mmCIF file of the N, C-alpha and C atoms, coordinates in Angstrom:
data_MODEL
# 
_entry.id   MODEL 
# 
loop_
_atom_site.group_PDB 
_atom_site.id 
_atom_site.type_symbol 
_atom_site.label_atom_id 
_atom_site.label_alt_id 
_atom_site.label_comp_id 
_atom_site.label_asym_id 
_atom_site.label_entity_id 
_atom_site.label_seq_id 
_atom_site.pdbx_PDB_ins_code 
_atom_site.Cartn_x 
_atom_site.Cartn_y 
_atom_site.Cartn_z 
_atom_site.occupancy 
_atom_site.B_iso_or_equiv 
_atom_site.pdbx_formal_charge 
_atom_site.auth_seq_id 
_atom_site.auth_comp_id 
_atom_site.auth_asym_id 
_atom_site.auth_atom_id 
_atom_site.pdbx_PDB_model_num 
ATOM 1   N N  . MET A 1 1  ? 3.845   9.784   -10.623 1.00 0.00 ? 1  MET A N  1 
ATOM 2   C CA . MET A 1 1  ? 2.866   9.444   -9.670  1.00 0.00 ? 1  MET A CA 1 
ATOM 3   C C  . MET A 1 1  ? 2.076   10.686  -9.632  1.00 0.00 ? 1  MET A C  1 
ATOM 4   N N  . ALA A 1 2  ? 0.700   10.720  -9.808  1.00 0.00 ? 2  ALA A N  1 
ATOM 5   C CA . ALA A 1 2  ? -0.026  11.692  -9.727  1.00 0.00 ? 2  ALA A CA 1 
ATOM 6   C C  . ALA A 1 2  ? -0.404  12.327  -8.259  1.00 0.00 ? 2  ALA A C  1 
ATOM 7   N N  . SER A 1 3  ? -0.405  13.643  -8.028  1.00 0.00 ? 3  SER A N  1 
ATOM 8   C CA . SER A 1 3  ? -0.538  14.203  -6.826  1.00 0.00 ? 3  SER A CA 1 
ATOM 9   C C  . SER A 1 3  ? -2.107  13.942  -6.272  1.00 0.00 ? 3  SER A C  1 
ATOM 10  N N  . ARG A 1 4  ? -2.047  13.793  -5.052  1.00 0.00 ? 4  ARG A N  1 
ATOM 11  C CA . ARG A 1 4  ? -3.506  13.553  -4.362  1.00 0.00 ? 4  ARG A CA 1 
ATOM 12  C C  . ARG A 1 4  ? -3.839  14.854  -3.888  1.00 0.00 ? 4  ARG A C  1 
ATOM 13  N N  . LYS A 1 5  ? -4.750  15.551  -4.330  1.00 0.00 ? 5  LYS A N  1 
ATOM 14  C CA . LYS A 1 5  ? -5.326  16.878  -3.731  1.00 0.00 ? 5  LYS A CA 1 
ATOM 15  C C  . LYS A 1 5  ? -6.010  16.620  -2.506  1.00 0.00 ? 5  LYS A C  1 
ATOM 16  N N  . MET A 1 6  ? -5.605  17.098  -1.554  1.00 0.00 ? 6  MET A N  1 
ATOM 17  C CA . MET A 1 6  ? -6.551  17.227  -0.358  1.00 0.00 ? 6  MET A CA 1 
ATOM 18  C C  . MET A 1 6  ? -7.498  18.250  -0.284  1.00 0.00 ? 6  MET A C  1 
ATOM 19  N N  . HIS A 1 7  ? -8.719  17.968  0.151   1.00 0.00 ? 7  HIS A N  1 
ATOM 20  C CA . HIS A 1 7  ? -9.748  19.098  0.311   1.00 0.00 ? 7  HIS A CA 1 
ATOM 21  C C  . HIS A 1 7  ? -9.718  19.764  1.727   1.00 0.00 ? 7  HIS A C  1 
ATOM 22  N N  . GLN A 1 8  ? -10.116 20.977  1.633   1.00 0.00 ? 8  GLN A N  1 
ATOM 23  C CA . GLN A 1 8  ? -10.085 21.552  3.124   1.00 0.00 ? 8  GLN A CA 1 
ATOM 24  C C  . GLN A 1 8  ? -11.388 22.072  3.216   1.00 0.00 ? 8  GLN A C  1 
ATOM 25  N N  . THR A 1 9  ? -11.791 22.222  4.499   1.00 0.00 ? 9  THR A N  1 
ATOM 26  C CA . THR A 1 9  ? -13.134 22.439  4.922   1.00 0.00 ? 9  THR A CA 1 
ATOM 27  C C  . THR A 1 9  ? -13.044 23.274  6.356   1.00 0.00 ? 9  THR A C  1 
ATOM 28  N N  . THR A 1 10 ? -14.189 23.866  6.709   1.00 0.00 ? 10 THR A N  1 
ATOM 29  C CA . THR A 1 10 ? -14.068 24.570  7.962   1.00 0.00 ? 10 THR A CA 1 
ATOM 30  C C  . THR A 1 10 ? -15.091 23.934  8.859   1.00 0.00 ? 10 THR A C  1 
ATOM 31  N N  . VAL A 1 11 ? -14.686 23.496  10.017  1.00 0.00 ? 11 VAL A N  1 
ATOM 32  C CA . VAL A 1 11 ? -15.389 22.935  10.854  1.00 0.00 ? 11 VAL A CA 1 
ATOM 33  C C  . VAL A 1 11 ? -15.486 23.814  12.233  1.00 0.00 ? 11 VAL A C  1 
ATOM 34  N N  . ARG A 1 12 ? -16.583 23.973  12.817  1.00 0.00 ? 12 ARG A N  1 
ATOM 35  C CA . ARG A 1 12 ? -16.908 24.936  13.960  1.00 0.00 ? 12 ARG A CA 1 
ATOM 36  C C  . ARG A 1 12 ? -17.093 24.043  15.101  1.00 0.00 ? 12 ARG A C  1 
ATOM 37  N N  . PHE A 1 13 ? -16.405 24.294  16.340  1.00 0.00 ? 13 PHE A N  1 
ATOM 38  C CA . PHE A 1 13 ? -16.545 23.703  17.517  1.00 0.00 ? 13 PHE A CA 1 
ATOM 39  C C  . PHE A 1 13 ? -16.983 24.652  18.601  1.00 0.00 ? 13 PHE A C  1 
ATOM 40  N N  . GLY A 1 14 ? -17.507 24.462  19.638  1.00 0.00 ? 14 GLY A N  1 
ATOM 41  C CA . GLY A 1 14 ? -17.879 25.307  20.566  1.00 0.00 ? 14 GLY A CA 1 
ATOM 42  C C  . GLY A 1 14 ? -16.687 25.261  21.554  1.00 0.00 ? 14 GLY A C  1 
ATOM 43  N N  . PRO A 1 15 ? -16.543 26.146  22.569  1.00 0.00 ? 15 PRO A N  1 
ATOM 44  C CA . PRO A 1 15 ? -15.348 26.195  23.276  1.00 0.00 ? 15 PRO A CA 1 
ATOM 45  C C  . PRO A 1 15 ? -15.189 24.975  24.159  1.00 0.00 ? 15 PRO A C  1 
ATOM 46  N N  . ASP A 1 16 ? -16.179 24.473  24.675  1.00 0.00 ? 16 ASP A N  1 
ATOM 47  C CA . ASP A 1 16 ? -15.971 23.071  25.364  1.00 0.00 ? 16 ASP A CA 1 
ATOM 48  C C  . ASP A 1 16 ? -15.444 21.936  24.578  1.00 0.00 ? 16 ASP A C  1 
ATOM 49  N N  . LEU A 1 17 ? -15.935 21.823  23.551  1.00 0.00 ? 17 LEU A N  1 
ATOM 50  C CA . LEU A 1 17 ? -15.715 20.725  22.834  1.00 0.00 ? 17 LEU A CA 1 
ATOM 51  C C  . LEU A 1 17 ? -14.107 20.921  22.161  1.00 0.00 ? 17 LEU A C  1 
ATOM 52  N N  . TRP A 1 18 ? -13.873 22.185  21.769  1.00 0.00 ? 18 TRP A N  1 
ATOM 53  C CA . TRP A 1 18 ? -12.513 22.573  21.271  1.00 0.00 ? 18 TRP A CA 1 
ATOM 54  C C  . TRP A 1 18 ? -11.501 22.173  22.503  1.00 0.00 ? 18 TRP A C  1 
ATOM 55  N N  . ARG A 1 19 ? -11.917 22.437  23.812  1.00 0.00 ? 19 ARG A N  1 
ATOM 56  C CA . ARG A 1 19 ? -10.803 22.293  24.848  1.00 0.00 ? 19 ARG A CA 1 
ATOM 57  C C  . ARG A 1 19 ? -10.808 20.671  24.817  1.00 0.00 ? 19 ARG A C  1 
ATOM 58  N N  . GLU A 1 20 ? -11.720 20.008  24.774  1.00 0.00 ? 20 GLU A N  1 
ATOM 59  C CA . GLU A 1 20 ? -11.621 18.356  24.835  1.00 0.00 ? 20 GLU A CA 1 
ATOM 60  C C  . GLU A 1 20 ? -10.712 17.937  23.711  1.00 0.00 ? 20 GLU A C  1 
ATOM 61  N N  . LEU A 1 21 ? -11.084 18.364  22.410  1.00 0.00 ? 21 LEU A N  1 
ATOM 62  C CA . LEU A 1 21 ? -10.426 17.955  21.285  1.00 0.00 ? 21 LEU A CA 1 
ATOM 63  C C  . LEU A 1 21 ? -8.713  18.303  21.462  1.00 0.00 ? 21 LEU A C  1 
ATOM 64  N N  . ALA A 1 22 ? -8.511  19.555  21.868  1.00 0.00 ? 22 ALA A N  1 
ATOM 65  C CA . ALA A 1 22 ? -7.077  19.952  21.993  1.00 0.00 ? 22 ALA A CA 1 
ATOM 66  C C  . ALA A 1 22 ? -6.402  19.162  23.206  1.00 0.00 ? 22 ALA A C  1 
ATOM 67  N N  . ALA A 1 23 ? -7.138  18.826  24.248  1.00 0.00 ? 23 ALA A N  1 
ATOM 68  C CA . ALA A 1 23 ? -6.564  18.037  25.183  1.00 0.00 ? 23 ALA A CA 1 
ATOM 69  C C  . ALA A 1 23 ? -6.411  16.627  24.672  1.00 0.00 ? 23 ALA A C  1 
ATOM 70  N N  . GLU A 1 24 ? -7.273  16.058  24.043  1.00 0.00 ? 24 GLU A N  1 
ATOM 71  C CA . GLU A 1 24 ? -6.973  14.733  23.577  1.00 0.00 ? 24 GLU A CA 1 
ATOM 72  C C  . GLU A 1 24 ? -5.763  14.691  22.378  1.00 0.00 ? 24 GLU A C  1 
ATOM 73  N N  . ALA A 1 25 ? -5.912  15.636  21.573  1.00 0.00 ? 25 ALA A N  1 
ATOM 74  C CA . ALA A 1 25 ? -4.833  15.685  20.477  1.00 0.00 ? 25 ALA A CA 1 
ATOM 75  C C  . ALA A 1 25 ? -3.329  15.832  21.165  1.00 0.00 ? 25 ALA A C  1 
ATOM 76  N N  . SER A 1 26 ? -3.305  16.667  22.278  1.00 0.00 ? 26 SER A N  1 
ATOM 77  C CA . SER A 1 26 ? -2.188  16.684  22.641  1.00 0.00 ? 26 SER A CA 1 
ATOM 78  C C  . SER A 1 26 ? -1.577  15.469  23.438  1.00 0.00 ? 26 SER A C  1 
ATOM 79  N N  . ARG A 1 27 ? -2.660  14.731  24.084  1.00 0.00 ? 27 ARG A N  1 
ATOM 80  C CA . ARG A 1 27 ? -2.132  13.439  24.600  1.00 0.00 ? 27 ARG A CA 1 
ATOM 81  C C  . ARG A 1 27 ? -1.709  12.421  23.753  1.00 0.00 ? 27 ARG A C  1 
ATOM 82  N N  . ALA A 1 28 ? -2.422  12.719  22.453  1.00 0.00 ? 28 ALA A N  1 
ATOM 83  C CA . ALA A 1 28 ? -1.938  11.719  21.374  1.00 0.00 ? 28 ALA A CA 1 
ATOM 84  C C  . ALA A 1 28 ? -0.711  12.218  20.683  1.00 0.00 ? 28 ALA A C  1 
ATOM 85  N N  . GLY A 1 29 ? -0.254  13.417  20.819  1.00 0.00 ? 29 GLY A N  1 
ATOM 86  C CA . GLY A 1 29 ? 0.793   13.875  20.278  1.00 0.00 ? 29 GLY A CA 1 
ATOM 87  C C  . GLY A 1 29 ? 0.735   14.332  18.940  1.00 0.00 ? 29 GLY A C  1 
ATOM 88  N N  . VAL A 1 30 ? -0.388  14.802  18.392  1.00 0.00 ? 30 VAL A N  1 
ATOM 89  C CA . VAL A 1 30 ? -0.851  15.140  17.166  1.00 0.00 ? 30 VAL A CA 1 
ATOM 90  C C  . VAL A 1 30 ? -1.717  16.592  17.156  1.00 0.00 ? 30 VAL A C  1 
ATOM 91  N N  . SER A 1 31 ? -1.565  17.264  16.113  1.00 0.00 ? 31 SER A N  1 
ATOM 92  C CA . SER A 1 31 ? -2.609  18.532  15.936  1.00 0.00 ? 31 SER A CA 1 
ATOM 93  C C  . SER A 1 31 ? -4.052  18.088  16.097  1.00 0.00 ? 31 SER A C  1 
ATOM 94  N N  . VAL A 1 32 ? -4.888  19.169  16.447  1.00 0.00 ? 32 VAL A N  1 
ATOM 95  C CA . VAL A 1 32 ? -6.206  18.943  16.168  1.00 0.00 ? 32 VAL A CA 1 
ATOM 96  C C  . VAL A 1 32 ? -6.642  18.459  15.061  1.00 0.00 ? 32 VAL A C  1 
ATOM 97  N N  . ALA A 1 33 ? -6.140  19.064  13.990  1.00 0.00 ? 33 ALA A N  1 
ATOM 98  C CA . ALA A 1 33 ? -6.498  18.799  12.492  1.00 0.00 ? 33 ALA A CA 1 
ATOM 99  C C  . ALA A 1 33 ? -6.269  17.138  12.240  1.00 0.00 ? 33 ALA A C  1 
ATOM 100 N N  . GLN A 1 34 ? -5.086  16.834  12.813  1.00 0.00 ? 34 GLN A N  1 
ATOM 101 C CA . GLN A 1 34 ? -4.696  15.317  12.591  1.00 0.00 ? 34 GLN A CA 1 
ATOM 102 C C  . GLN A 1 34 ? -5.731  14.487  13.336  1.00 0.00 ? 34 GLN A C  1 
ATOM 103 N N  . TYR A 1 35 ? -6.062  15.011  14.574  1.00 0.00 ? 35 TYR A N  1 
ATOM 104 C CA . TYR A 1 35 ? -6.999  14.170  15.504  1.00 0.00 ? 35 TYR A CA 1 
ATOM 105 C C  . TYR A 1 35 ? -8.287  13.962  14.880  1.00 0.00 ? 35 TYR A C  1 
ATOM 106 N N  . VAL A 1 36 ? -8.908  15.197  14.209  1.00 0.00 ? 36 VAL A N  1 
ATOM 107 C CA . VAL A 1 36 ? -10.124 15.097  13.667  1.00 0.00 ? 36 VAL A CA 1 
ATOM 108 C C  . VAL A 1 36 ? -10.122 14.360  12.424  1.00 0.00 ? 36 VAL A C  1 
ATOM 109 N N  . ARG A 1 37 ? -9.041  14.308  11.589  1.00 0.00 ? 37 ARG A N  1 
ATOM 110 C CA . ARG A 1 37 ? -8.873  13.517  10.290  1.00 0.00 ? 37 ARG A CA 1 
ATOM 111 C C  . ARG A 1 37 ? -8.988  12.196  10.912  1.00 0.00 ? 37 ARG A C  1 
ATOM 112 N N  . ASP A 1 38 ? -8.245  11.766  11.878  1.00 0.00 ? 38 ASP A N  1 
ATOM 113 C CA . ASP A 1 38 ? -8.109  10.356  12.379  1.00 0.00 ? 38 ASP A CA 1 
ATOM 114 C C  . ASP A 1 38 ? -9.630  9.815   12.659  1.00 0.00 ? 38 ASP A C  1 
ATOM 115 N N  . ALA A 1 39 ? -10.261 10.854  13.423  1.00 0.00 ? 39 ALA A N  1 
ATOM 116 C CA . ALA A 1 39 ? -11.670 10.292  13.875  1.00 0.00 ? 39 ALA A CA 1 
ATOM 117 C C  . ALA A 1 39 ? -12.508 10.327  12.635  1.00 0.00 ? 39 ALA A C  1 
ATOM 118 N N  . ALA A 1 40 ? -12.351 10.925  11.792  1.00 0.00 ? 40 ALA A N  1 
ATOM 119 C CA . ALA A 1 40 ? -13.238 10.805  10.524  1.00 0.00 ? 40 ALA A CA 1 
ATOM 120 C C  . ALA A 1 40 ? -12.940 9.539   9.791   1.00 0.00 ? 40 ALA A C  1 
ATOM 121 N N  . LEU A 1 41 ? -11.573 9.132   9.659   1.00 0.00 ? 41 LEU A N  1 
ATOM 122 C CA . LEU A 1 41 ? -11.439 7.973   9.133   1.00 0.00 ? 41 LEU A CA 1 
ATOM 123 C C  . LEU A 1 41 ? -11.899 6.673   9.987   1.00 0.00 ? 41 LEU A C  1 
ATOM 124 N N  . MET A 1 42 ? -11.677 6.784   11.159  1.00 0.00 ? 42 MET A N  1 
ATOM 125 C CA . MET A 1 42 ? -12.269 5.706   11.940  1.00 0.00 ? 42 MET A CA 1 
ATOM 126 C C  . MET A 1 42 ? -13.837 5.557   11.984  1.00 0.00 ? 42 MET A C  1 
ATOM 127 N N  . ARG A 1 43 ? -14.477 6.793   11.896  1.00 0.00 ? 43 ARG A N  1 
ATOM 128 C CA . ARG A 1 43 ? -15.951 6.595   11.861  1.00 0.00 ? 43 ARG A CA 1 
ATOM 129 C C  . ARG A 1 43 ? -16.294 5.945   10.341  1.00 0.00 ? 43 ARG A C  1 
ATOM 130 N N  . VAL A 1 44 ? -15.586 6.349   9.126   1.00 0.00 ? 44 VAL A N  1 
ATOM 131 C CA . VAL A 1 44 ? -15.932 5.779   7.896   1.00 0.00 ? 44 VAL A CA 1 
ATOM 132 C C  . VAL A 1 44 ? -15.465 4.205   7.940   1.00 0.00 ? 44 VAL A C  1 
ATOM 133 N N  . ALA A 1 45 ? -14.448 3.893   8.386   1.00 0.00 ? 45 ALA A N  1 
ATOM 134 C CA . ALA A 1 45 ? -13.871 2.647   8.792   1.00 0.00 ? 45 ALA A CA 1 
ATOM 135 C C  . ALA A 1 45 ? -15.061 1.580   9.464   1.00 0.00 ? 45 ALA A C  1 
ATOM 136 N N  . TYR A 1 46 ? -15.548 2.189   10.464  1.00 0.00 ? 46 TYR A N  1 
ATOM 137 C CA . TYR A 1 46 ? -16.700 1.334   11.373  1.00 0.00 ? 46 TYR A CA 1 
ATOM 138 C C  . TYR A 1 46 ? -17.621 1.258   10.622  1.00 0.00 ? 46 TYR A C  1 
ATOM 139 N N  . THR A 1 47 ? -18.297 2.304   9.803   1.00 0.00 ? 47 THR A N  1 
ATOM 140 C CA . THR A 1 47 ? -19.404 2.159   9.086   1.00 0.00 ? 47 THR A CA 1 
ATOM 141 C C  . THR A 1 47 ? -19.351 1.230   7.994   1.00 0.00 ? 47 THR A C  1 
ATOM 142 N N  . ARG A 1 48 ? -18.188 1.126   7.089   1.00 0.00 ? 48 ARG A N  1 
ATOM 143 C CA . ARG A 1 48 ? -17.854 0.163   6.192   1.00 0.00 ? 48 ARG A CA 1 
ATOM 144 C C  . ARG A 1 48 ? -17.924 -1.214  6.803   1.00 0.00 ? 48 ARG A C  1 
ATOM 145 N N  . GLY A 1 49 ? -17.203 -1.300  8.052   1.00 0.00 ? 49 GLY A N  1 
ATOM 146 C CA . GLY A 1 49 ? -17.293 -2.535  8.722   1.00 0.00 ? 49 GLY A CA 1 
ATOM 147 C C  . GLY A 1 49 ? -18.394 -3.320  8.944   1.00 0.00 ? 49 GLY A C  1 
ATOM 148 N N  . ARG A 1 50 ? -19.255 -2.427  9.468   1.00 0.00 ? 50 ARG A N  1 
ATOM 149 C CA . ARG A 1 50 ? -20.686 -2.937  9.955   1.00 0.00 ? 50 ARG A CA 1 
ATOM 150 C C  . ARG A 1 50 ? -21.514 -3.242  8.658   1.00 0.00 ? 50 ARG A C  1 
ATOM 151 N N  . GLU A 1 51 ? -21.153 -2.489  7.486   1.00 0.00 ? 51 GLU A N  1 
ATOM 152 C CA . GLU A 1 51 ? -21.956 -2.926  6.370   1.00 0.00 ? 51 GLU A CA 1 
ATOM 153 C C  . GLU A 1 51 ? -21.360 -4.016  5.432   1.00 0.00 ? 51 GLU A C  1 
ATOM 154 N N  . GLY A 1 52 ? -20.277 -4.692  6.072   1.00 0.00 ? 52 GLY A N  1 
ATOM 155 C CA . GLY A 1 52 ? -19.618 -5.914  5.360   1.00 0.00 ? 52 GLY A CA 1 
ATOM 156 C C  . GLY A 1 52 ? -18.986 -5.478  4.090   1.00 0.00 ? 52 GLY A C  1 
ATOM 157 N N  . ASP A 1 53 ? -18.367 -4.295  4.078   1.00 0.00 ? 53 ASP A N  1 
ATOM 158 C CA . ASP A 1 53 ? -17.499 -4.060  2.933   1.00 0.00 ? 53 ASP A CA 1 
ATOM 159 C C  . ASP A 1 53 ? -16.439 -5.045  2.734   1.00 0.00 ? 53 ASP A C  1 
ATOM 160 N N  . PRO A 1 54 ? -16.285 -5.603  1.467   1.00 0.00 ? 54 PRO A N  1 
ATOM 161 C CA . PRO A 1 54 ? -15.298 -6.728  1.291   1.00 0.00 ? 54 PRO A CA 1 
ATOM 162 C C  . PRO A 1 54 ? -13.824 -6.104  1.434   1.00 0.00 ? 54 PRO A C  1 
ATOM 163 N N  . HIS A 1 55 ? -13.641 -4.838  1.117   1.00 0.00 ? 55 HIS A N  1 
ATOM 164 C CA . HIS A 1 55 ? -12.391 -4.558  1.308   1.00 0.00 ? 55 HIS A CA 1 
ATOM 165 C C  . HIS A 1 55 ? -11.947 -4.210  2.645   1.00 0.00 ? 55 HIS A C  1 
ATOM 166 N N  . PHE A 1 56 ? -12.911 -3.835  3.619   1.00 0.00 ? 56 PHE A N  1 
ATOM 167 C CA . PHE A 1 56 ? -12.592 -3.797  4.960   1.00 0.00 ? 56 PHE A CA 1 
ATOM 168 C C  . PHE A 1 56 ? -12.506 -5.062  5.482   1.00 0.00 ? 56 PHE A C  1 
ATOM 169 N N  . ASP A 1 57 ? -12.974 -6.050  5.026   1.00 0.00 ? 57 ASP A N  1 
ATOM 170 C CA . ASP A 1 57 ? -12.980 -7.504  5.721   1.00 0.00 ? 57 ASP A CA 1 
ATOM 171 C C  . ASP A 1 57 ? -11.571 -8.054  5.365   1.00 0.00 ? 57 ASP A C  1 
ATOM 172 N N  . ALA A 1 58 ? -11.087 -7.562  4.205   1.00 0.00 ? 58 ALA A N  1 
ATOM 173 C CA . ALA A 1 58 ? -9.731  -8.057  3.851   1.00 0.00 ? 58 ALA A CA 1 
ATOM 174 C C  . ALA A 1 58 ? -8.874  -7.587  4.698   1.00 0.00 ? 58 ALA A C  1 
ATOM 175 N N  . ALA A 1 59 ? -8.923  -6.266  4.800   1.00 0.00 ? 59 ALA A N  1 
ATOM 176 C CA . ALA A 1 59 ? -7.870  -5.591  5.781   1.00 0.00 ? 59 ALA A CA 1 
ATOM 177 C C  . ALA A 1 59 ? -7.977  -6.068  7.089   1.00 0.00 ? 59 ALA A C  1 
ATOM 178 N N  . LEU A 1 60 ? -9.220  -6.293  7.523   1.00 0.00 ? 60 LEU A N  1 
ATOM 179 C CA . LEU A 1 60 ? -9.352  -6.800  8.965   1.00 0.00 ? 60 LEU A CA 1 
ATOM 180 C C  . LEU A 1 60 ? -8.511  -8.041  9.028   1.00 0.00 ? 60 LEU A C  1 
ATOM 181 N N  . ALA A 1 61 ? -8.822  -8.963  7.974   1.00 0.00 ? 61 ALA A N  1 
ATOM 182 C CA . ALA A 1 61 ? -8.313  -10.325 8.151   1.00 0.00 ? 61 ALA A CA 1 
ATOM 183 C C  . ALA A 1 61 ? -6.706  -10.259 8.073   1.00 0.00 ? 61 ALA A C  1 
ATOM 184 N N  . ALA A 1 62 ? -6.255  -9.331  7.181   1.00 0.00 ? 62 ALA A N  1 
ATOM 185 C CA . ALA A 1 62 ? -4.799  -9.064  7.280   1.00 0.00 ? 62 ALA A CA 1 
ATOM 186 C C  . ALA A 1 62 ? -4.250  -8.617  8.569   1.00 0.00 ? 62 ALA A C  1 
ATOM 187 N N  . VAL A 1 63 ? -4.937  -7.904  9.230   1.00 0.00 ? 63 VAL A N  1 
ATOM 188 C CA . VAL A 1 63 ? -4.460  -7.202  10.484  1.00 0.00 ? 63 VAL A CA 1 
ATOM 189 C C  . VAL A 1 63 ? -4.540  -8.116  11.513  1.00 0.00 ? 63 VAL A C  1 
ATOM 190 N N  . GLU A 1 64 ? -5.718  -9.124  11.622  1.00 0.00 ? 64 GLU A N  1 
ATOM 191 C CA . GLU A 1 64 ? -5.837  -9.920  12.557  1.00 0.00 ? 64 GLU A CA 1 
ATOM 192 C C  . GLU A 1 64 ? -5.070  -11.277 12.337  1.00 0.00 ? 64 GLU A C  1 
ATOM 193 N N  . GLY A 1 65 ? -4.583  -11.488 11.125  1.00 0.00 ? 65 GLY A N  1 
ATOM 194 C CA . GLY A 1 65 ? -4.089  -12.755 10.605  1.00 0.00 ? 65 GLY A CA 1 
ATOM 195 C C  . GLY A 1 65 ? -4.961  -13.919 10.535  1.00 0.00 ? 65 GLY A C  1 
ATOM 196 N N  . THR A 1 66 ? -6.090  -13.662 10.143  1.00 0.00 ? 66 THR A N  1 
ATOM 197 C CA . THR A 1 66 ? -6.819  -14.815 10.077  1.00 0.00 ? 66 THR A CA 1 
ATOM 198 C C  . THR A 1 66 ? -7.142  -14.933 8.596   1.00 0.00 ? 66 THR A C  1 
ATOM 199 N N  . PRO A 1 67 ? -7.628  -16.144 8.221   1.00 0.00 ? 67 PRO A N  1 
ATOM 200 C CA . PRO A 1 67 ? -8.036  -16.268 6.670   1.00 0.00 ? 67 PRO A CA 1 
ATOM 201 C C  . PRO A 1 67 ? -9.191  -15.738 6.270   1.00 0.00 ? 67 PRO A C  1 
ATOM 202 N N  . GLN A 1 68 ? -8.983  -14.990 4.923   1.00 0.00 ? 68 GLN A N  1 
ATOM 203 C CA . GLN A 1 68 ? -10.207 -14.505 4.545   1.00 0.00 ? 68 GLN A CA 1 
ATOM 204 C C  . GLN A 1 68 ? -11.473 -15.488 4.548   1.00 0.00 ? 68 GLN A C  1 
ATOM 205 N N  . GLY A 1 69 ? -12.490 -15.051 4.440   1.00 0.00 ? 69 GLY A N  1 
ATOM 206 C CA . GLY A 1 69 ? -13.682 -15.819 4.397   1.00 0.00 ? 69 GLY A CA 1 
ATOM 207 C C  . GLY A 1 69 ? -14.221 -16.216 5.694   1.00 0.00 ? 69 GLY A C  1 
ATOM 208 N N  . LEU A 1 70 ? -13.565 -16.113 6.627   1.00 0.00 ? 70 LEU A N  1 
ATOM 209 C CA . LEU A 1 70 ? -14.203 -16.363 7.983   1.00 0.00 ? 70 LEU A CA 1 
ATOM 210 C C  . LEU A 1 70 ? -15.222 -15.152 8.314   1.00 0.00 ? 70 LEU A C  1 
ATOM 211 N N  . SER A 1 71 ? -16.191 -15.524 8.838   1.00 0.00 ? 71 SER A N  1 
ATOM 212 C CA . SER A 1 71 ? -17.333 -14.633 9.101   1.00 0.00 ? 71 SER A CA 1 
ATOM 213 C C  . SER A 1 71 ? -17.135 -14.173 10.428  1.00 0.00 ? 71 SER A C  1 
ATOM 214 N N  . ARG A 1 72 ? -17.360 -12.731 10.539  1.00 0.00 ? 72 ARG A N  1 
ATOM 215 C CA . ARG A 1 72 ? -17.187 -12.221 12.047  1.00 0.00 ? 72 ARG A CA 1 
ATOM 216 C C  . ARG A 1 72 ? -18.668 -12.235 12.487  1.00 0.00 ? 72 ARG A C  1 
ATOM 217 N N  . PRO A 1 73 ? -18.833 -12.160 13.892  1.00 0.00 ? 73 PRO A N  1 
ATOM 218 C CA . PRO A 1 73 ? -20.250 -12.111 14.471  1.00 0.00 ? 73 PRO A CA 1 
ATOM 219 C C  . PRO A 1 73 ? -20.715 -10.740 14.054  1.00 0.00 ? 73 PRO A C  1 
ATOM 220 N N  . ALA A 1 74 ? -22.262 -11.065 13.731  1.00 0.00 ? 74 ALA A N  1 
ATOM 221 C CA . ALA A 1 74 ? -23.106 -9.864  13.398  1.00 0.00 ? 74 ALA A CA 1 
ATOM 222 C C  . ALA A 1 74 ? -23.217 -8.860  14.491  1.00 0.00 ? 74 ALA A C  1 
ATOM 223 N N  . PRO A 1 75 ? -23.232 -7.543  14.120  1.00 0.00 ? 75 PRO A N  1 
ATOM 224 C CA . PRO A 1 75 ? -23.170 -6.483  15.283  1.00 0.00 ? 75 PRO A CA 1 
ATOM 225 C C  . PRO A 1 75 ? -24.579 -6.612  16.008  1.00 0.00 ? 75 PRO A C  1 
ATOM 226 N N  . SER A 1 76 ? -24.431 -6.506  17.263  1.00 0.00 ? 76 SER A N  1 
ATOM 227 C CA . SER A 1 76 ? -25.656 -6.485  18.092  1.00 0.00 ? 76 SER A CA 1 
ATOM 228 C C  . SER A 1 76 ? -26.140 -5.069  18.314  1.00 0.00 ? 76 SER A C  1 
ATOM 229 N N  . ASP A 1 77 ? -27.397 -4.789  17.975  1.00 0.00 ? 77 ASP A N  1 
ATOM 230 C CA . ASP A 1 77 ? -27.806 -3.478  18.162  1.00 0.00 ? 77 ASP A CA 1 
ATOM 231 C C  . ASP A 1 77 ? -28.454 -3.245  19.619  1.00 0.00 ? 77 ASP A C  1 
# 
């Protein structure tokens, strides 16, 4: 199995946001880095879902236990 290289980046947060991130990460029982990774993943999933990505729809159907091909209501803006 090939190794999956992870990318590293630097993100800067002001003191107020850092305190909020640290508090929420602590409540979730994860590191701030994991909390930020999870948030990024959720944002990507949300965008893909709004755009009707077929892979997202298949995953959503599997989680919901609904047959694939059922349409979800269009998002309201």
